[in-house]
N, C-alpha and C positions, 0 to 999 in steps of 0.2 A: 326843442328838447324832446327826448324820448319819453313816452308815457307807458303806464301800466294800469290795469284795472284794479280798482280799490272797492271793496265791500266792507262796510262797518255795520255789523249786526249787533244790536243791543237786545236785551231780553223782551223789551216792549215795542221795538220798532226796527225797521231797516233805516239806519241813520244816514248812510251814504252808499250809493252804488253808481259808479261812473269812472271816468278816466282820471289819472293823477300823474303829476310830474315828479313829486317828491313827497316823502312821508317821514315824520319823526313820531316815534311811539315811546311811551314810558315803559320800557322793559324792567323786569325785576332788578337786573344788574346795571341800570342806568338807561339814558335815552339812546335809541337806536335809530339811525337814518336809513332810509330805503330809497333806492332809485331803480329805474327799469333795468333789467338784467341782473338783479340781485341774486346771490347764491340761494338755493332753496334752504329754508330753515323754519322750524316751529319754535316759538319762544313765548314764555309767560309774560304778560304784561300786568302792571299794577296801576292803581288809581293815580291819574295825573294828566298832564297836558298832552294832547295829540295835535300836531300841526300837519296840514297837507296843502300842497299847491296844486291849483287848477287853473289852467290858462294864465300862468304867470302871477296869479293872486294867491297869497298865503291865507289859509283859514285856520282858526283855532277851534278846539273842542276839548271838552273834559271827558275822559273815559274811566271806566271802573276796572276791576280785575278781570282777567280773562286770558286769551292767547291770541297770537297772530301766526297765520301760516303764510309764508312768503315763498313764492316761486319766481322764476325770471320774468314773468309777465302778468302776475296777479298777486294781490295781497288780500287776505280775508282776515278781519279782526272780529273776534267774538268777545263781547264784553257784557258785564252785567248792566251798565248804563252808558249812554253817550249823550252829551248836551252841547249845544252851541252856547256861546257866551250870553247872548240875549235871552236865553231860556233859564238862566241861573237867577234864583232869588237870593241876593246877597245877604239880606237879613236872616233868612232861613239858615244859610250856610254859616253865618257867624254864630247863630245859636247852636247849630250842630257841632261846630268847632269847640265852643265853650263846654258844651255837654261832654264831648269826648275827652277833653283835657281834664275835666273834673273826674271822670270815670278812671282815667289813667292814674290819678293820684290815690284812688281808693285801693284797698287790698282786695284783689279779685282773683278768680281762677285764671289759669292760662288761656282758656277759651275766651272768657270775657275781656281779658287784657288784649288779645289779638283782635277781637271785634272792635274794641275802643280804638285801637291803632288804626284799623281799616277805616273806621268812621272819621277819624281825624284826618287821615290822608285824603279821603274823598272831599271833606269840607275845605281843606286847604287848597286842593287842586281847583275846586269850583271858584273859590275866592280869587285865586291867582289869575285865572282866565277872565272871570267877570270884571275884575277891576282893571285889567289891561285893556279890555274892550272899551270900558267907560272912559279910559284916559286916552283914547284915540287910536289904538292899534286893534285891528280886527283879528 
């Protein structure tokens, strides 16, 4: 299978820098798949699950908001955070989810409402990936 270079850069670390066979990222308008030779595009990404295939093995991660720059032989993902399933604290993510849901029920400013929505999306993405990992899928 053809490969392309993938770099995933989070605010606090270089999450991944290597070759990749396939990539699925959580774009603002839905999941987007990328293979080698993809048309050049820049897209906004939202908090969610990212999957990438290296040497035939699919890997899961959770990424935050940011953007992806895609060319025919390279993808750069810039995000506020990126985590492997084993790095996720499920209990902390559950607490964050509950906290965000409570804030969404309160009367808040539009800014606070958007922040609570983003916090809820991050928590739910973390829980989805972490629980799948613990149930046997990497």
